[in-house]
N, C-alpha and C positions, 0 to 999 in steps of 0.2 A: 316650695320657697326657693327663691333665687338667691344664691350665695356668691359673693365676689371671690371668696377664697375658702379654704377648708380649716381655718384657725378656730380654736375652741371659743374664743371671745366673739368672733363673728357669728358663729352658730348660736351662741347664747343670746345675742342681741336679736337675731332673727326669730328665735323661739319665743322670747319675751314679747316681741311685736306681734307674733301670731297669737299668743295667748290673750293679749290685750284686745286685738282686733276681734276675736271670736268670743271674748268674754268667758275665757276658761279659767277656772280656779286652780292654781298650781297645788294648792293643798289637797286637791282631790285626785292628783295624779297617782297612779298605782305603780307603774313601772316604765322604764325607759331603756331602749336598746341602743348602744352606741359603740363606735370604734374608738373614739377619743375618750379614754378612761384614765387619764393621768391623775396622780394622787393630789397634785397641787392646784392646777388650773384646768383640768380636763372638763369636758361637758358634764360628765356624770358627777364629778365632784361638785361643780357649781350648782347643779340641780339638787343634790343632797343638802347643800347649804340652804336652799329655799324650802325644801320638803324632806326632812330627815327620814320620814317613813316610807319614802319611795324606794323601790327596788331597781337597781341598775344592773343591767345584763350586757356583757360584752357581745358584740355581733358574732354569731356562731360562724358565719361564712368567713369572716376575717380571721377568727381563731383557727378555723380549718386550713385557711391559706398559710398562715404562720407555721402551723404544725407540719404541713406538707413540705415547706421550705427547709425547716429544721431537720425533718426526717430524711430528706433527700441529699442533705449537704454531705453526708458520709458515704454516699453511694457513688462509686467512681463512674459507673455507666451514666447516671443521671447528671453528674457534674459535667462530663464530657458533652452530653446532649445539650445542656444549657449553654455551654461555651460555644457550641456550633451554632445554636440559634441566635446567640448574642452577636456572633461574628457575621451571620447572615443579615441581622437587623442593621448593624453599622455599615455593612458593605453597600446596602441600598440607601440607607439614610444619608450618608456622607457624599453621595453623588446624584446630581439631578439627572444625569444621562442614564445611570443604572436604574433609578426610580421610574424613568419614563419607559425603559425596556420592561420593567416589571409590570407596568400598567398595560403595556402591549400584550404581555403574556396573559394577563387577566382577561383581556378582551378575547384572545384566542380561545382561552379555556371556556368562555361562555358560548363561543361559537361551536365548539366541539365538546359537548358534555360527555360524549361516549365516542372515543376515537376508533376503538376496535380491539379485538383480542390479539394476543401475542402470536398465536398460531397463524392467524390470517396475515399478520404483518410479515412473518417469516416466509409465507408462500409468496407474497408480493416481492420480497427482497430476492428470493431465488430467481425470479424473472428479471428484476431490475439490475442485478449485479452483472448479468451478461451484457446488458445494454451499456452499463458503465465501462466495462472492460473493452468493448468493441468501439463505442462511439464517443466516450467521454474520458478516455484514459489520459488525455493531454490537458484536461481542464482542472481548474482548482476545485477544492471542496465547495467553496461557496457557489461557484458556477453550477456544480452538480446539484446542490441543494435547491438553487433557484429554478433550475430546469425541472426538477422532480416535482416542485410545488405546482407546476402547470399541468402535470399528468394526472389530473384528478380522476379521469375516466378509467385509466389503466391501473393507477395506484391510489385508490381513495384513502387508504390508511396512511401509507408512507408520505403522501403529499402533505397531509396534515402534520405528521411528525416533523417534516422538513420546515414547515412554516413556523412551528414552535422553536425548532432548533435555531433558526435564523434570528429569532428575537432574544435568545438567551445571551446575556452579557458575558464577555470573556475576560478573565483576570489573568494577569501575568505574575501573580504572587508565587506560584510554584517554582518557576524558573528563577525568580529573584531570590527565593530562599536558597536555591541551589548555588547561586553565585556567592551569597553570604557565607554559606557553609564552606565553599572552596577557599575563601579568603582566610579561613582559620588554618588551613594547611599551607596554602601558597602565600606565605608572607613575603614581605619585601626582602628580608634577610635570605630566605630560601631561594627567592627568585633571582638574586644577584650572586649566588655562590658560583665559583668557577667550575666548569665541567672537568672531566678526567683529562681531556686533551689539552686543556688550557693550563694545567698545573705544571710547574717545572719538574725536571727529573729528580732534583735533590730532595723533593718533598715526598718521594716514593721510598718506602723502607719496609721491607718484609711484606710487600703486597698490600700495605695499608697506607692511608693518608695520615699525615700529622702536620700540625702547624705549631710554630713557636710563638708563645704569647709573651 
């Protein structure tokens, strides 16, 4: 059945039309499983009004999901994990550029289902770092990554890692948080206080500073 929305009344209208179209007698219904089991206007309540003998069972999968949410709400590790996942979701959802970058990463992941082992990557890096130190030391990180992506014959694993790294979106949130934290210490009042050399001599007494209010 096609439903325009998930409201209980909409579901009931669709069910009644289904019963009528297929000539099903509602008095012969034995049981019904539903997520919407509100006491007043839920689907289960409205069906019970039609057939009081029918058994209504809440959806087991929905109950399991609710139990998991309630059980994990008091576990700090899971709460932090959910917060991180939520931040990742909004990080990509609120930016078309980041979402496009995520799609590019997905394309690369399909191209490289198995990139290689970490031991093999370390062996390639042992050789690559000498090339970087001798021939690429004056280049930027992006230039090094772009050149490494073209060395597929010499570095088949690292070239794939570099391609993925070039597609990963970069955020400035860490440094912005640092500036915000610094503003708590470096206030306008603190920033405009006179230094030791700027204070007059008569403000020095016993090796300490004092001001008259």
